[in-house]
GUNUVO-338713 format. One line per field, with one value per residue (C-alpha): x, y, z; residue number from 0. Coordinates in Angstrom, 2 decimals. Layout:
N
east	c(X, ...)
north	c(Y, ...)
up	c(Z, ...)
nuba	c(NUM, ...)
# end
This chain:
377
east	c(24.41, 27.52, 28.60, 32.06, 32.77, 36.60, 39.22, 42.94, 44.78, 48.40, 50.46, 50.59, 50.92, 48.44, 45.97, 46.03, 45.88, 43.09, 40.95, 41.57, 40.51, 37.44, 36.31, 37.02, 34.42, 32.00, 32.75, 34.83, 37.73, 40.67, 44.17, 47.18, 50.07, 53.27, 56.42, 58.55, 59.49, 59.66, 56.58, 58.33, 58.61, 61.57, 60.62, 61.47, 58.21, 54.77, 52.16, 48.47, 46.13, 42.78, 40.67, 43.23, 42.89, 39.16, 39.50, 41.83, 39.42, 36.64, 39.46, 39.83, 43.50, 43.33, 44.07, 47.49, 48.22, 47.61, 49.52, 52.80, 52.70, 52.65, 50.08, 49.35, 46.66, 48.82, 51.50, 54.05, 55.33, 58.77, 61.44, 64.67, 66.30, 63.32, 61.24, 57.36, 55.42, 52.20, 50.47, 47.83, 45.58, 44.44, 41.19, 39.70, 38.01, 34.29, 32.64, 36.07, 35.84, 37.37, 40.59, 43.69, 44.08, 46.85, 49.43, 52.57, 54.17, 57.13, 56.24, 56.99, 55.39, 52.15, 52.56, 53.44, 50.02, 48.02, 49.73, 48.61, 44.94, 45.17, 45.95, 43.53, 40.77, 41.29, 42.96, 45.39, 49.16, 51.44, 54.66, 57.59, 55.73, 53.32, 51.33, 53.06, 50.01, 46.21, 43.50, 39.99, 36.24, 32.90, 32.76, 36.71, 40.26, 42.61, 46.13, 49.35, 51.78, 55.56, 55.85, 54.20, 50.72, 47.49, 44.05, 40.82, 39.23, 35.87, 37.92, 41.50, 42.58, 45.84, 47.33, 51.03, 52.06, 53.17, 55.00, 52.09, 52.45, 48.77, 48.07, 49.53, 46.64, 43.91, 45.82, 48.52, 48.70, 49.67, 53.17, 54.01, 54.41, 55.83, 58.64, 57.77, 60.79, 61.68, 63.59, 62.26, 64.90, 63.86, 65.43, 64.70, 65.46, 64.27, 60.92, 61.38, 58.16, 54.48, 53.50, 54.37, 56.95, 57.69, 60.63, 60.53, 63.96, 64.41, 63.80, 64.04, 61.36, 62.35, 59.81, 59.49, 56.35, 56.18, 56.23, 56.02, 56.43, 60.19, 60.83, 60.08, 60.91, 62.37, 61.26, 63.13, 62.08, 64.54, 64.40, 66.19, 66.69, 65.77, 65.59, 69.37, 70.80, 72.32, 74.74, 73.05, 76.24, 76.35, 72.67, 73.66, 75.99, 73.83, 71.05, 73.38, 74.14, 70.69, 70.03, 72.72, 70.65, 68.39, 68.92, 66.71, 66.08, 66.94, 70.39, 71.24, 70.30, 72.64, 75.51, 74.74, 74.52, 77.93, 79.74, 78.23, 76.27, 72.82, 73.75, 70.03, 68.86, 67.68, 68.51, 66.39, 66.06, 63.76, 63.04, 59.04, 57.27, 53.41, 50.20, 46.32, 44.60, 41.20, 38.43, 37.35, 39.86, 38.96, 38.78, 36.41, 37.31, 40.56, 40.54, 43.16, 43.79, 46.02, 49.12, 48.51, 46.04, 46.63, 50.38, 50.86, 53.89, 53.82, 52.95, 49.79, 50.55, 47.59, 49.08, 48.46, 45.14, 43.77, 44.91, 43.28, 40.06, 40.15, 39.85, 36.86, 35.02, 35.83, 34.65, 31.68, 30.48, 31.47, 28.94, 26.09, 25.71, 24.09, 26.38, 29.99, 30.24, 28.14, 30.15, 33.68, 32.34, 30.91, 34.09, 36.03, 33.14, 32.90, 36.79, 38.08, 37.44, 38.97, 42.10, 42.37, 42.18, 45.14, 47.15, 46.55, 47.10, 50.10, 51.55, 50.92, 52.57, 55.63, 55.59, 55.50, 58.57, 60.57, 59.98, 60.56, 57.11, 54.38, 54.33, 50.83, 49.76, 51.31, 49.58, 46.36, 46.25, 47.34, 44.36, 42.06, 42.60, 42.83, 39.35, 37.76, 39.54, 37.66, 34.40, 33.11, 33.47)
north	c(-41.63, -42.52, -46.14, -45.36, -42.36, -42.83, -44.57, -45.10, -45.68, -47.58, -46.06, -42.64, -43.98, -42.80, -45.34, -44.51, -40.56, -40.86, -43.00, -40.29, -37.56, -39.60, -40.39, -36.92, -35.69, -37.78, -36.37, -39.44, -38.60, -40.05, -40.66, -41.42, -42.87, -43.42, -45.02, -42.60, -39.59, -37.55, -38.79, -38.48, -41.70, -42.40, -42.62, -40.87, -40.52, -42.36, -43.14, -41.98, -43.75, -41.95, -43.87, -42.56, -39.14, -39.46, -40.88, -38.04, -35.67, -37.15, -37.06, -33.57, -32.92, -33.23, -29.64, -29.54, -32.63, -31.76, -28.46, -29.83, -33.14, -34.10, -35.80, -37.44, -39.26, -41.93, -44.52, -44.69, -48.72, -48.85, -51.55, -51.01, -48.74, -46.29, -46.73, -46.34, -49.80, -48.70, -45.69, -46.76, -44.21, -43.86, -42.76, -40.93, -42.63, -42.80, -40.27, -38.06, -37.24, -33.64, -35.23, -36.48, -40.49, -40.51, -38.37, -38.65, -36.98, -37.01, -39.40, -37.15, -34.47, -36.67, -37.47, -33.86, -32.75, -35.67, -34.73, -31.23, -32.45, -34.97, -32.71, -29.78, -32.43, -32.48, -35.84, -36.07, -37.16, -38.93, -39.28, -41.55, -44.35, -47.41, -50.12, -52.05, -54.28, -54.27, -56.05, -55.93, -56.85, -56.22, -52.68, -51.37, -52.00, -51.12, -50.21, -49.59, -47.43, -47.64, -44.23, -45.70, -44.16, -46.07, -45.35, -47.14, -46.90, -48.09, -49.30, -49.69, -49.47, -51.25, -49.21, -50.35, -51.65, -54.95, -56.09, -55.32, -55.71, -55.04, -58.12, -60.63, -59.73, -60.37, -63.09, -64.75, -67.61, -65.58, -66.51, -63.02, -61.56, -63.57, -62.42, -61.76, -62.54, -58.90, -55.86, -52.22, -49.31, -45.70, -42.36, -38.85, -37.66, -34.80, -34.70, -35.04, -36.44, -35.50, -39.09, -41.87, -44.05, -48.02, -49.63, -53.50, -55.24, -58.59, -59.46, -55.89, -53.24, -49.52, -46.48, -42.75, -41.20, -37.32, -35.92, -32.27, -29.85, -30.59, -33.69, -37.83, -40.59, -43.51, -46.90, -50.27, -53.50, -56.39, -60.08, -61.44, -64.83, -63.45, -60.69, -60.13, -57.13, -54.52, -51.82, -48.44, -46.98, -49.61, -48.55, -45.96, -48.27, -51.32, -49.47, -48.30, -51.85, -52.87, -49.99, -51.63, -52.59, -49.63, -46.60, -43.33, -41.39, -44.38, -44.98, -41.30, -41.79, -44.68, -42.86, -39.89, -41.97, -43.69, -40.04, -38.86, -36.03, -36.86, -36.04, -35.33, -38.70, -40.21, -43.64, -46.12, -49.98, -52.73, -56.34, -56.89, -58.78, -58.94, -60.71, -61.06, -62.02, -63.24, -61.66, -60.95, -58.38, -57.92, -59.70, -57.88, -54.30, -54.42, -53.84, -54.19, -51.57, -51.06, -53.13, -55.08, -57.10, -56.49, -55.39, -55.32, -54.91, -51.50, -52.74, -51.11, -48.05, -48.61, -49.85, -46.52, -46.08, -49.34, -48.23, -44.95, -46.68, -48.92, -46.15, -44.39, -47.73, -48.40, -44.80, -45.07, -48.53, -47.17, -44.03, -46.21, -49.32, -49.68, -52.55, -52.72, -56.30, -55.79, -52.42, -54.20, -57.17, -54.86, -53.28, -56.21, -57.35, -54.28, -53.73, -57.53, -58.14, -54.52, -54.98, -58.55, -57.35, -55.13, -57.93, -60.47, -58.15, -56.64, -60.22, -61.38, -58.74, -59.34, -63.21, -61.82, -59.46, -62.08, -64.81, -62.12, -62.96, -61.31, -57.46, -57.88, -59.81, -57.46, -54.57, -56.51, -57.28, -53.82, -52.49, -54.98, -54.04, -50.35, -50.58, -52.44, -50.19, -47.01, -48.26, -46.56, -48.14)
up	c(29.15, 27.25, 27.08, 28.86, 30.75, 30.67, 28.65, 28.89, 25.51, 25.60, 22.89, 21.11, 17.43, 14.68, 15.66, 19.29, 18.88, 16.20, 18.97, 21.31, 19.32, 18.29, 21.87, 23.25, 20.48, 22.44, 25.59, 27.17, 29.71, 27.61, 29.28, 26.59, 27.88, 25.51, 26.36, 24.27, 26.53, 23.23, 21.51, 18.15, 15.93, 13.67, 10.00, 6.72, 4.66, 4.84, 2.05, 3.02, 0.52, -0.82, 2.09, 4.56, 3.37, 3.76, 7.13, 8.34, 7.22, 9.52, 12.07, 11.30, 10.51, 6.68, 6.12, 7.53, 6.14, 2.51, 3.07, 4.67, 2.75, -1.11, -3.13, -6.51, -8.62, -10.67, -10.28, -12.95, -12.93, -14.57, -15.33, -13.54, -16.23, -15.31, -18.63, -17.70, -18.45, -17.23, -15.39, -12.95, -12.28, -8.41, -8.02, -4.79, -2.25, -2.58, -0.57, -1.15, -4.78, -4.12, -2.59, -4.32, -5.08, -2.51, -0.55, 1.42, 4.16, 6.69, 9.42, 12.23, 10.69, 10.70, 14.21, 15.17, 13.59, 15.23, 18.54, 18.64, 17.57, 20.49, 22.80, 21.42, 21.79, 25.39, 25.94, 29.02, 27.58, 29.62, 28.12, 29.16, 30.83, 30.19, 32.14, 34.80, 35.54, 34.89, 37.08, 35.43, 37.11, 35.58, 36.35, 35.16, 35.04, 37.68, 36.09, 37.61, 35.66, 35.52, 37.27, 40.55, 39.75, 39.04, 37.89, 37.08, 33.62, 32.00, 28.92, 28.35, 24.36, 23.55, 20.94, 21.41, 18.11, 16.27, 19.51, 21.84, 25.38, 25.93, 23.60, 25.66, 27.99, 25.59, 23.60, 25.82, 23.25, 20.15, 19.11, 17.63, 14.02, 11.43, 8.95, 5.49, 3.67, 2.75, 4.18, 4.04, 3.17, 3.30, 2.62, 1.92, -1.68, -4.05, -5.63, -9.57, -10.62, -9.97, -9.94, -7.46, -9.44, -8.69, -10.33, -10.36, -10.27, -10.31, -6.61, -5.47, -5.70, -5.42, -5.55, -4.88, -3.39, -2.77, 0.65, 0.01, -3.00, -2.98, -1.61, -2.09, -0.15, -1.45, -0.64, -1.34, -0.45, -0.92, -0.60, 2.70, 4.48, 7.79, 10.40, 10.41, 12.45, 10.11, 11.80, 11.30, 9.93, 6.98, 5.92, 3.20, 1.42, 1.73, 0.29, -2.51, -3.20, -3.51, -6.28, -8.45, -11.10, -11.43, -13.66, -14.02, -10.92, -8.48, -10.28, -9.68, -5.84, -5.69, -7.10, -4.76, -1.62, -2.57, -3.33, 0.27, -1.42, 0.21, 3.67, 4.73, 3.12, 6.81, 5.61, 7.67, 7.60, 9.05, 8.48, 7.44, 9.64, 10.20, 11.43, 10.84, 14.03, 13.94, 16.09, 18.73, 19.37, 23.22, 26.45, 28.91, 29.28, 27.09, 23.36, 20.90, 17.94, 14.85, 14.51, 17.62, 15.56, 11.77, 11.31, 7.32, 5.16, 3.39, -0.45, -0.21, 1.85, 4.14, 7.46, 9.19, 7.16, 8.63, 12.10, 11.55, 9.89, 12.92, 15.49, 13.93, 13.78, 17.30, 18.68, 16.54, 17.87, 21.26, 20.73, 19.14, 21.17, 24.40, 26.01, 26.00, 24.87, 21.73, 20.72, 20.88, 19.27, 16.52, 16.15, 15.03, 13.11, 10.86, 10.59, 10.10, 6.55, 5.57, 7.60, 6.43, 2.59, 3.32, 4.96, 2.41, -0.73, 0.68, 1.55, -1.88, -3.74, -1.48, -2.58, -6.17, -5.57, -3.88, -6.70, -9.62, -10.71, -13.08, -12.83, -14.60, -11.55, -9.21, -10.64, -10.66, -7.15, -6.54, -8.31, -7.16, -3.59, -4.03, -5.79, -2.84, -0.42, -2.19, -0.65, 2.65, 6.17)
nuba	c(0, 1, 2, 3, 4, 5, 6, 7, 8, 9, 10, 11, 12, 13, 14, 15, 16, 17, 18, 19, 20, 21, 22, 23, 24, 25, 26, 27, 28, 29, 30, 31, 32, 33, 34, 35, 36, 37, 38, 39, 40, 41, 42, 43, 44, 45, 46, 47, 48, 49, 50, 51, 52, 53, 54, 55, 56, 57, 58, 59, 60, 61, 62, 63, 64, 65, 66, 67, 68, 69, 70, 71, 72, 73, 74, 75, 76, 77, 78, 79, 80, 81, 82, 83, 84, 85, 86, 87, 88, 89, 90, 91, 92, 93, 94, 95, 96, 97, 98, 99, 100, 101, 102, 103, 104, 105, 106, 107, 108, 109, 110, 111, 112, 113, 114, 115, 116, 117, 118, 119, 120, 121, 122, 123, 124, 125, 126, 127, 128, 129, 130, 131, 132, 133, 134, 135, 136, 137, 138, 139, 140, 141, 142, 143, 144, 145, 146, 147, 148, 149, 150, 151, 152, 153, 154, 155, 156, 157, 158, 159, 160, 161, 162, 163, 164, 165, 166, 167, 168, 169, 170, 171, 172, 173, 174, 175, 176, 177, 178, 179, 180, 181, 182, 183, 184, 185, 186, 187, 188, 189, 190, 191, 192, 193, 194, 195, 196, 197, 198, 199, 200, 201, 202, 203, 204, 205, 206, 207, 208, 209, 210, 211, 212, 213, 214, 215, 216, 217, 218, 219, 220, 221, 222, 223, 224, 225, 226, 227, 228, 229, 230, 231, 232, 233, 234, 235, 236, 237, 238, 239, 240, 241, 242, 243, 244, 245, 246, 247, 248, 249, 250, 251, 252, 253, 254, 255, 256, 257, 258, 259, 260, 261, 262, 263, 264, 265, 266, 267, 268, 269, 270, 271, 272, 273, 274, 275, 276, 277, 278, 279, 280, 281, 282, 283, 284, 285, 286, 287, 288, 289, 290, 291, 292, 293, 294, 295, 296, 297, 298, 299, 300, 301, 302, 303, 304, 305, 306, 307, 308, 309, 310, 311, 312, 313, 314, 315, 316, 317, 318, 319, 320, 321, 322, 323, 324, 325, 326, 327, 328, 329, 330, 331, 332, 333, 334, 335, 336, 337, 338, 339, 340, 341, 342, 343, 344, 345, 346, 347, 348, 349, 350, 351, 352, 353, 354, 355, 356, 357, 358, 359, 360, 361, 362, 363, 364, 365, 366, 367, 368, 369, 370, 371, 372, 373, 374, 375, 376)
# end
């Protein structure tokens, strides 16, 4: 008999969808609720590390991701003028030597792939609502939803992101994510290079990662004093200002933004904040997943990856244990060190960038973390 018969997942992001798919493979009756009625995330591109490609193969969606996205096997690290200082090979994940070192895809495209897979797996998906209250006892969790409906579940999985409402029930004293000192800018641009490329400025980092055969996404991380609001109408010009010191392809992108000749750039901005919460990550029959407990900055391109890996580990432990408490403790125990590696290394890379520090140390932190993440779960 399965450890749980049914589960509710709050949040339809990559972690929540992957958890739904994996639990359905075990025959668990899964309901996924997502507040966004369109189930469509904002975003330009997203980078998919080699370990994440390996995880997506286990989920069962890798072929579509590779078909619709882009991929590469090295990162060219450049000075602000665009000259290549070092090329860092990216080795594939262990056990996935037939796959590229890394890939990229438009975030809405990845969400669409996983959304179709979630529904094909047989999960019940309910959009445009979330929970209103939860009350648990030894046998289950009674949940009331914002549309007036209710249900009872053996397990509730909170996968509702960095500002999680479910987390308040599990960890009511958690103060919230901490601002990192950087902002993140993204835009869709033409693909001109085979490799991923990073340009290191004084306190600003820019880069372009392939997301299809013809497109890349530009990412820019800049030093900021706080989580200040910036009117979206100003984003293209603000991004162009940040690229003032750069030459090469990034300089050409700056000039095109100012000339208004990149109408499809889809410029986006958000301040970067994150956290790493110590385990355990559950309270009774309510458990947390993904950004709710380990929200990272994007420096290692592994935020989505560790959410997906967390979903795999959670489903695995639920499938192999005899007691729910043991399964939830084992999930956090197995996943914690890997998630902490991503959060800590990403944070250190951000600190180096803000201080205009050593390119050699920045590259060494990146290489060391990538090598450790190649190991199997």
